[in-house]
Structures are given as C-alpha cells and as structure tokens.
C-alpha positions in Angstrom: 231.3 40.2 86.1 230.1 43.8 86.2 226.7 44.5 87.7 223.8 44.9 85.4 222.9 48.6 84.8 219.3 47.6 85.1 219.8 46.0 88.5 221.9 48.9 89.7 219.2 51.4 88.8 216.5 49.3 90.5 218.7 48.9 93.6 219.7 52.6 93.8 216.3 54.2 93.2 214.8 53.0 96.5 217.9 54.3 98.3 217.6 57.7 96.7 213.8 57.7 97.3 214.3 56.9 101.0 216.9 59.7 101.3 214.7 62.3 99.7 211.8 61.2 101.9 214.0 61.7 105.0 215.2 65.1 103.8 211.6 66.2 103.4 211.1 65.7 107.2 211.0 69.0 109.0 212.9 67.5 112.0 215.7 66.3 109.8 216.0 69.6 108.0 216.2 71.4 111.3 218.8 69.0 112.5 221.0 69.5 109.4 220.7 73.2 109.9 221.8 73.0 113.5 224.7 70.6 112.7 226.0 72.9 109.9 225.8 75.9 112.4 227.7 74.0 115.1 230.4 72.9 112.6 230.8 76.4 111.3 231.1 77.9 114.8 233.5 75.2 115.9 235.8 75.7 112.8 235.6 79.5 113.0 236.7 79.4 116.7 239.4 76.8 116.3 243.1 77.2 115.6 242.2 76.7 111.9 239.8 79.6 111.8 241.9 81.4 109.1 241.2 78.5 106.7 237.5 78.9 107.2 237.5 82.6 106.5 239.8 82.1 103.5 237.3 79.6 102.1 234.5 82.0 102.6 236.3 84.8 100.8 237.4 82.6 97.9 236.0 83.9 94.6 234.3 81.7 92.1 232.4 82.4 88.8 232.7 84.2 85.5 233.9 87.8 85.9 232.5 88.7 82.5 229.0 88.3 83.9 229.9 90.0 87.2 229.4 86.7 88.9 232.9 86.3 90.4 231.4 86.1 93.8 232.8 84.9 97.1 231.7 81.5 98.5 229.8 83.3 101.2 227.9 85.4 98.6 227.1 82.4 96.5 225.6 80.8 99.6 223.5 83.9 100.4 222.5 84.8 96.9 222.5 81.5 95.1 221.7 78.7 97.5 219.0 80.7 99.3 217.3 81.3 96.0 216.5 77.6 96.0 215.1 78.0 99.6 213.0 81.0 98.5 211.7 79.1 95.5 210.2 76.6 97.9 208.9 79.5 100.0 207.2 80.9 96.8 205.6 77.5 96.1 204.3 77.3 99.7 203.0 80.9 99.6 201.2 80.2 96.3 199.6 77.0 97.6 198.5 78.6 100.8 196.9 81.6 99.1 195.2 79.5 96.4 194.2 76.3 98.1 195.4 76.5 101.7 194.5 78.2 105.0 195.2 81.7 103.6 192.4 81.2 101.1 189.8 81.5 103.9 190.1 85.1 105.3 188.2 84.2 108.5 190.5 81.2 109.3 193.7 83.0 108.3 193.0 86.3 110.0 194.6 85.6 113.3 197.9 84.0 112.1 198.2 86.7 109.5 197.8 89.6 111.9 200.1 87.6 114.3 202.8 87.6 111.6 202.4 91.3 111.1 202.5 92.0 114.8 205.4 89.6 115.1 207.4 91.8 112.7 206.4 95.2 113.9 207.1 94.7 117.6 210.7 93.4 117.2 211.5 96.2 114.8 210.2 98.8 117.3 212.2 97.3 120.1 215.3 97.3 117.9 214.8 101.0 116.9 214.2 102.0 120.5 217.4 100.4 121.7 219.4 101.9 118.8 217.8 105.3 118.5 220.7 107.1 120.3 223.4 105.0 118.6 225.1 105.8 115.3 223.0 106.2 112.2 224.3 103.0 110.6 222.9 100.9 113.4 219.4 101.5 112.4 220.0 99.7 109.1 219.6 96.5 111.0 216.0 97.2 112.1 214.7 94.2 110.1 217.1 91.6 111.4 214.9 90.4 114.4 211.7 90.5 112.4 212.0 87.1 110.5 211.0 83.7 111.9 213.0 80.7 110.6 210.5 78.1 109.3 212.9 75.2 109.3 214.1 75.6 112.9 210.7 76.6 114.4 208.8 73.7 112.8 211.6 71.3 113.7 211.5 72.3 117.3 207.7 71.9 117.3 208.0 68.5 115.7 210.6 67.3 118.3 208.6 68.4 121.4 205.2 67.6 120.1 203.5 64.2 120.3 200.0 65.2 121.5 199.8 68.9 120.7 196.8 69.8 118.5 197.2 69.9 114.7 195.7 73.4 114.7 198.8 74.6 116.5 201.1 73.5 113.7 198.7 75.0 111.2 198.8 78.3 113.1 202.6 78.3 113.1 203.0 77.4 109.5 200.5 80.1 108.4 202.3 82.7 110.6 205.7 81.6 109.2 204.5 81.7 105.6 203.2 85.2 105.9 206.3 86.2 107.8 208.4 85.0 104.8 206.3 87.0 102.4 206.8 90.1 104.5 210.5 89.4 104.8 210.9 89.1 101.1 209.1 92.4 100.6 211.3 94.1 103.2 214.5 92.8 101.4 213.2 94.0 98.0 212.2 97.5 99.2 214.6 98.4 102.0 217.8 96.5 101.1 218.1 97.4 97.4 220.7 100.2 97.2 221.0 100.7 93.5 218.5 99.6 90.9 219.5 98.6 87.3 216.1 99.0 85.6 217.3 97.4 82.3 218.5 94.3 84.1 215.3 94.2 86.2 213.2 94.5 83.0 215.4 91.8 81.4 214.7 89.4 84.3 211.0 89.6 83.5 211.6 87.9 80.1 212.8 84.5 81.4 210.4 84.8 84.3 207.5 85.2 81.8 208.8 82.3 79.6 209.1 80.2 82.8 205.5 81.1 83.7 204.2 80.2 80.3 206.0 76.8 80.4 204.7 75.8 83.8 201.2 77.0 83.0 201.3 74.6 80.1 202.4 71.8 82.5 205.9 71.5 81.0 208.2 69.8 83.4 211.4 69.5 81.2 214.3 70.4 83.4 216.5 71.3 80.4 214.1 74.1 79.6 213.0 75.3 83.1 216.3 75.3 84.8 218.1 77.6 82.2 215.1 80.0 82.3 215.3 80.1 86.2 219.0 80.6 86.1 218.7 83.4 83.6 216.0 85.1 85.7 218.3 84.8 88.8 221.4 86.2 87.0 219.5 89.2 85.7 217.8 89.8 89.1 221.2 89.7 90.7 222.5 92.3 88.2 219.5 94.5 88.8 220.5 95.3 92.4 217.4 93.6 93.8 218.5 90.7 96.0 218.6 87.6 93.9 216.6 85.5 96.2 213.5 87.5 95.2 213.8 85.7 91.8 213.2 82.4 93.6 210.0 83.7 95.2 208.7 85.1 91.9 209.5 81.8 90.0 207.6 79.9 92.7 204.6 82.2 92.4 204.3 81.4 88.7 203.8 77.6 89.3 200.1 76.5 89.1 198.7 75.0 92.3 195.3 73.7 91.1 195.0 70.5 89.1 194.7 70.7 85.3 191.2 70.7 83.9 192.4 70.5 80.3 192.4 66.7 80.0 189.0 65.8 81.3 187.8 67.2 84.6 189.3 68.8 87.7 191.3 65.7 88.7 193.0 65.2 85.3 196.5 66.0 86.6 198.3 67.2 89.7 199.2 70.9 90.2 202.9 71.5 89.4 203.4 73.4 92.7 203.0 70.2 94.7 205.2 68.3 92.2 208.0 70.9 92.2 207.9 71.2 96.0 208.2 67.4 96.3 211.2 67.5 94.1 213.0 70.6 95.3 212.4 70.6 99.1 215.0 67.8 99.7 217.6 69.9 97.9 216.6 73.0 99.8 216.4 71.3 103.3 219.3 68.9 102.7 221.8 71.0 100.8 221.0 74.7 100.2 219.9 75.8 103.7 222.5 73.8 105.7 225.3 75.1 103.4 224.1 78.6 103.8 224.1 78.1 107.5 227.6 76.8 107.3 228.8 79.8 105.3 226.9 82.4 107.4 227.2 81.3 111.0 231.0 80.9 111.2 231.8 83.9 113.3 235.0 84.0 115.4 233.7 85.0 118.8 237.0 85.4 120.6 236.2 83.7 123.8 234.2 85.2 126.7 235.7 88.6 126.1 234.6 88.5 122.5 231.2 87.3 123.4 230.8 90.1 125.9 231.9 92.6 123.4 229.5 91.4 120.8 226.5 91.2 123.1 227.1 94.7 124.6 226.8 96.2 121.2 223.4 98.0 121.1 222.8 96.3 117.7 223.1 92.9 119.3 221.0 93.9 122.3 218.2 95.1 120.0 218.3 91.9 118.1 218.2 89.6 121.1 215.4 91.6 122.8 213.6 91.8 119.5 213.7 88.0 119.0 213.0 86.9 122.5 210.6 89.7 123.8 209.5 91.4 120.6 208.3 88.3 118.8 206.3 87.1 121.8 204.7 90.5 122.5 203.9 91.0 118.8 202.5 87.5 118.0 200.6 86.9 121.2 199.5 90.5 121.9 198.2 91.0 118.3 196.4 87.7 118.3 194.7 88.4 121.6 193.7 92.0 120.7 192.3 91.0 117.3 190.3 88.1 118.8 189.1 90.3 121.7 187.9 93.2 119.6 186.9 91.6 116.3 184.9 88.6 115.2 188.1 86.6 114.5 188.3 83.7 116.9 190.9 81.2 117.9 190.6 77.7 116.7 188.5 75.6 119.0 191.3 73.1 119.5 193.7 75.7 120.8 194.2 77.4 124.2 195.9 80.7 124.8 198.8 78.9 126.5 199.4 77.1 123.2 199.5 80.4 121.3 202.0 81.7 123.9 204.2 78.7 123.2 204.1 79.4 119.4 204.7 83.1 120.1 208.0 82.3 121.9 208.9 79.8 119.2 208.5 82.5 116.6 211.6 84.1 118.1 213.8 81.6 116.4 215.3 83.8 113.6 218.1 82.3 111.7 218.2 82.0 107.9 216.6 85.2 106.8 217.8 87.1 109.9 221.5 86.3 109.0 220.8 87.3 105.4 219.3 90.7 106.4 222.3 91.2 108.7 224.7 90.7 105.8 222.7 93.1 103.6 222.5 95.7 106.4 226.1 95.8 107.6 228.1 94.0 104.9 229.3 90.4 105.2 232.4 89.9 107.2 232.4 93.2 109.1 232.7 93.4 112.8 229.1 94.5 113.2 227.9 91.7 111.0 229.8 89.3 113.4 227.9 90.9 116.3 224.6 90.4 114.4 225.4 86.7 114.0 226.2 86.2 117.6 223.0 88.1 118.6 220.8 86.1 116.2 222.3 82.8 117.5 221.9 83.9 121.1 218.3 85.1 120.7 217.3 82.0 118.7 218.7 79.6 121.3 217.0 81.4 124.1 213.7 81.4 122.2 214.1 77.7 121.4 214.8 76.8 125.0 211.9 78.8 126.4 209.5 77.5 123.7 210.5 73.9 124.4 209.7 74.4 128.1 206.3 75.9 127.4 205.3 73.5 124.7 206.6 70.4 126.6 204.2 71.4 129.5 201.4 71.8 127.0 202.2 68.4 125.4 202.1 66.7 128.8 198.7 68.3 129.5 197.3 67.1 126.2 198.8 63.6 126.7 197.1 63.4 130.1 193.8 64.6 128.6 194.1 62.0 125.8 194.8 59.3 128.4 191.7 60.4 130.4 189.5 60.4 127.3 190.6 56.9 126.3 190.6 55.2 129.7 188.1 52.3 130.0 188.2 51.0 133.6 185.2 48.7 133.3 186.2 47.2 130.0 182.9 47.8 128.2 184.6 49.4 125.2 183.3 52.9 126.0 185.8 55.4 127.4 184.9 56.5 131.0 184.8 60.1 130.1 181.9 59.4 127.7 180.1 57.3 130.2 180.2 60.2 132.7 178.9 62.6 130.1 176.2 60.1 129.2 
C-alpha cells in the first residue's frame, strides 16, 4: 500500500527543517566551504585533472541572451549572486537596526574594515610596483575578508570568548563586504552598457515595490530578481552587484500597517532565514569547488606560483596587511578620538580578530578571476596565494584565539568557584 501523501509531507518537513537549521550554522557553512575546496584541489591535482578542467570550461545557457557561459563563470556570476543577496540583507539590517545604526558603537569596526582594506592593497602595490603593469590589476585581491570562513573559525575555537568579539568581527566583515562590492563595481567593470544597466533598474524597482508591500510570492519575486541579474550581467557591471542591490530593497523593520510596530516581521529577516541555507549549503561551496581547483604541479609548481610577485603581494597582504590595517587603525582611532573599545574586549582579543581577518577566500578568488581572467596562469598563482595566505592566517588566528579562550575560561571558573558552599562565588566574597 503506498504511503499517504499527508504522512509523507508530515514526515519529510521536520527532516527538511532540521537540514536547513544545520545549514544556517556558521560552523557547518565553513566546513562545507573547506570540504569543497579540498575536493577541488584533490581532483585538479589528480591523474583525472583534465576532466575537472573540461567540466569547468563546459558551456551552458542560451546563446541568444549571451548567457552561454562556462560552468566556472556560472559559479562566479550566478551562484555568488545568491551569496551577495544574503550579504545585502545583512548590510541593510545592520545599517537600519543593527550595530551600524549607532555611529559611536560602530566606529571602531568600521574604521578597522577600512584600514583592513587599505593596508593589504598598499603592501600588494609596493611588492608589484616594479613588476609588469598587468600585475597591479590584482591590488584588490588581498583586501577582502571571507565571512563564512572567518566566523566558522571563530565558532570552532570559541567557547568562552566574549560575545562582543563576534560582534566586532561581524561588523568588520559586513563593512568589508560593502567596500568589496564597491571596488568590484568601480574598478572591475571594463565596458559599461548603459542601456542594459538602465534596463536592470526596472525589475529592481518592481522587486522593491513588491517587497515594500510585503509580497512574498516566489513566482513574482524570483523572475524579477533573475531579470535584474540578466540585465546587470549584460551591462558589464559584475552580476553579483544585482544580488546586493536586491537585498538592499528588502524592508528590515516590522510592518506598521496592520496595527502597531509589531504587526508583522520584517522581510529581510524572513528572506535571510530562507535563503541563507541555499547560500551556505549550495551556492558558496559550489563556487569554491569551481574556483579553487588549481593544478599546482607538485613542489616545483608551488614554488613557481609563490615566487610570482603577485602571489607574494597577496600572501603578505592577507597575513601582514590585514593585521596591520585592522589592529593598527583600531588602536590609533581609539587612542586619538573618543571612540572606545567595548568594555568586554582586550587588545589581545582585537589582535586575534585582526589576524583572523586575513582569511580571504570567496571574494578574493572572484576578484582574482576579474583581474587576470579565469583559467590563466596568473589566475592560478592568485588561487595558490589566496589559499596559502588564508591557511596561514587561520592557523595563526586559531593559536591566538585559543589562548584567549583559555584565559576567559579560567576567569569564568574563578568567578564561579564557591569553595565554602554558601552559594556566593568566592570572587564576590573577596570583593565584598
């Protein structure tokens, strides 16, 4: 006897709900990203590497719409648009109702993000000043921090670190993403089709009207979003910018139209809840799988890649530049202005986050493709450098943050110890 459709739906929904809940976890998202990277590297450096590269160069899509793109391009332009849509939602929420709403509270992580982009760019330019002119196109590669990886590392190593540290990192990463999107739109748009760009504003405006009216119908919103993406792609502006702009249009605050400020939830929270599992569990890992598969060529190939001044500038920019930019800017601003570090943080905590910000992956690989062309020898060197710099930063940050976590764990144990059993922690008795 076949199973009842009703029973099937009731049985499958909790499974789907649990899966999406797991995919919303920052640790799981980072783990999937890492796994996809390892698989791509292993395949690209195996005897079957030609099959990997053939798959990446396979063209799919309608040529009449100029969308007969390679699999690698679909991953960079299409899948990452989903990721940047979530980024747009996060940015909107932070500016309207989050930490970025309060200038005094947001000042330090904001300037830290700016410094964390300027210093790596300067180091890269200094290393490549005497190189060929084409090398300078990659100046923005080491400027981006990967939110998924950085927050995943923090989640893995942290059990007693203060919540303010995570808030600092998230605010820094959100502003970093906004600046990275701006850099892509301004510096990596070679030819601009004004008509297509103007055309993209039409579905964008219709999407904005629909979400402002709290319309959630997927059959209306998804076609409008796809139309905006297609026209943005045709305009010459990188198509992922469409994702950010669409995210910006979604209202954050609760609707007041139906009886008070708590009448209905903001759509930004609702959409993020729905789309984040797709972004973290599908879009970003698949992009990593398509972007990270560089054939190194053994130790000789690794040496060749890492001796390229472009690669040297990227590694130094991620490992040294991010630390100097984030930590140095934060210290100088707090030293010479009224901006202050959160009371729950120590400067050693900020140092750990500054090192952690050197994990540049998703956006760094994207900028590398845009700067040097996907599949070129220099693009391969960029990938090796980004992976190397990110791994070094992750290891160093883990060492620093682990030591800080142990210190906070010891402090917590001291504060909760009650030797005489009177129910009052000893630390409070001494203070009293």
